[in-house]
C-alpha positions in Angstrom: 11.4 8.4 14.7 10.8 10.8 12.2 6.6 10.5 12.0 6.6 13.4 8.7 9.3 11.3 7.1 7.6 8.2 7.7 4.5 9.3 6.1 6.3 10.6 3.2 8.1 7.5 2.2 5.0 5.3 2.8 2.8 6.9 0.3 6.1 7.4 -1.8 6.6 3.6 -1.5 3.0 2.1 -1.5 2.4 4.8 -5.2 5.7 3.9 -6.8 4.8 0.2 -6.0 1.3 0.2 -7.0 2.5 2.4 -10.4 4.5 0.0 -11.4 8.0 0.1 -10.1 7.9 -2.4 -7.1 11.8 -3.5 -7.6 12.7 0.9 -7.0 10.4 1.2 -4.4 12.2 -1.9 -2.4 15.7 -0.1 -3.1 14.6 2.9 -2.0 12.4 2.9 1.0 12.6 -1.3 2.3 15.2 -2.6 4.8 17.0 -5.7 4.7 13.4 -7.7 5.6 10.0 -7.2 4.8 7.4 -9.2 6.5 4.2 -9.6 4.7 0.8 -10.1 5.9 -1.4 -10.1 3.4 -2.1 -13.9 2.5 -2.0 -13.0 -1.7 1.4 -12.1 -1.4 4.5 -14.1 -1.1 6.8 -13.2 2.1 10.2 -10.9 1.5 11.3 -8.7 -0.8 10.9 -10.6 -4.2 7.3 -11.6 -3.4 6.5 -7.8 -3.0 8.2 -7.2 -6.4 6.5 -10.3 -7.9 3.1 -9.5 -6.8 3.2 -5.9 -8.2 5.0 -6.4 -11.2 1.9 -9.1 -12.1 -0.7 -6.5 -10.6 0.6 -3.5 -13.7 0.9 -6.3 -16.3 -2.6 -7.5 -15.3 -4.0 -3.9 -14.8 -1.9 -0.8 -16.1 -5.1 1.3 -15.7 -5.8 0.8 -12.2 -5.7 4.0 -10.0 -5.0 5.4 -6.2 -5.7 8.0 -3.7 -3.9 8.5 -0.7 -7.0 9.7 1.5 -5.4 9.5 4.3 -2.4 8.9 6.2 -1.8 8.3 10.2 1.6 7.9 12.1 2.2 7.0 15.2 5.5 5.4 16.7 7.2 2.8 14.3 3.6 2.5 12.4 1.8 4.7 9.3 -1.5 4.1 8.1 -2.4 4.4 4.7 -6.1 5.0 4.1 -6.9 5.0 -0.2 -9.3 4.4 -2.8 -8.5 2.2 -5.6 -10.3 1.9 -8.9 -9.4 -0.4 -10.5 -10.9 -1.6 -14.8 -14.5 -1.8 -15.4 -14.8 0.6 -12.3 -14.6 -1.7 -9.7 -13.6 0.4 -6.5 -12.0 -0.5 -3.3 -10.9 0.7 -0.2 -7.8 -0.1 1.6 -6.5 0.5 4.8 -2.3 -0.5 5.2 -0.3 -0.3 8.0 3.6 -0.5 7.7 6.0 -1.1 10.1 9.4 0.9 10.2 12.5 -0.4 11.5 15.3 1.6 13.6 16.7 3.1 10.5 13.4 4.2 9.0 13.1 1.5 6.3 9.8 -0.2 5.8 10.0 -3.8 7.1 6.4 -5.2 7.6 3.1 -4.7 6.3 -0.4 -5.6 7.1 -3.8 -4.6 4.9 -7.4 -4.8 5.0 -9.2 -4.1 1.4 -13.0 -4.0 1.1 -14.6 -3.7 -2.2 -17.0 -0.4 -2.6 -20.5 -1.7 -3.4 -22.5 -0.1 -6.3 -25.2 0.5 -3.7 -25.0 1.4 -0.3 -28.0 2.1 3.0 -26.3 5.8 3.2 -24.8 8.4 1.1 -21.4 8.5 3.1 -18.0 7.4 0.9 -15.9 4.6 2.5 -13.3 6.8 2.3 
């Protein structure tokens, strides 16, 4: 496994899909299967494409910043800060599994909205 290449591919994949081109992201970075664990997204390649196409149509002005990227074995973890219309902000943690050919084949995530007020001055990212 090439951990550095997997990290670069994970960021490029997520950024490309998030910014409105999920089909190209799938074509470039995903293998023959894509196992999805997010309950809001249908399993498989087309489920991923449909979800991100819809997000781009409904929320074209959203933005993403990649805060951290960690790789170990066949997994890459992404820690992001997302800003959506109305200044709704979210922190996500995504885990992508790579197959033996260096292609993404599985995804898990956790998403938390950043509250308007916090008991401390530290960010969630």
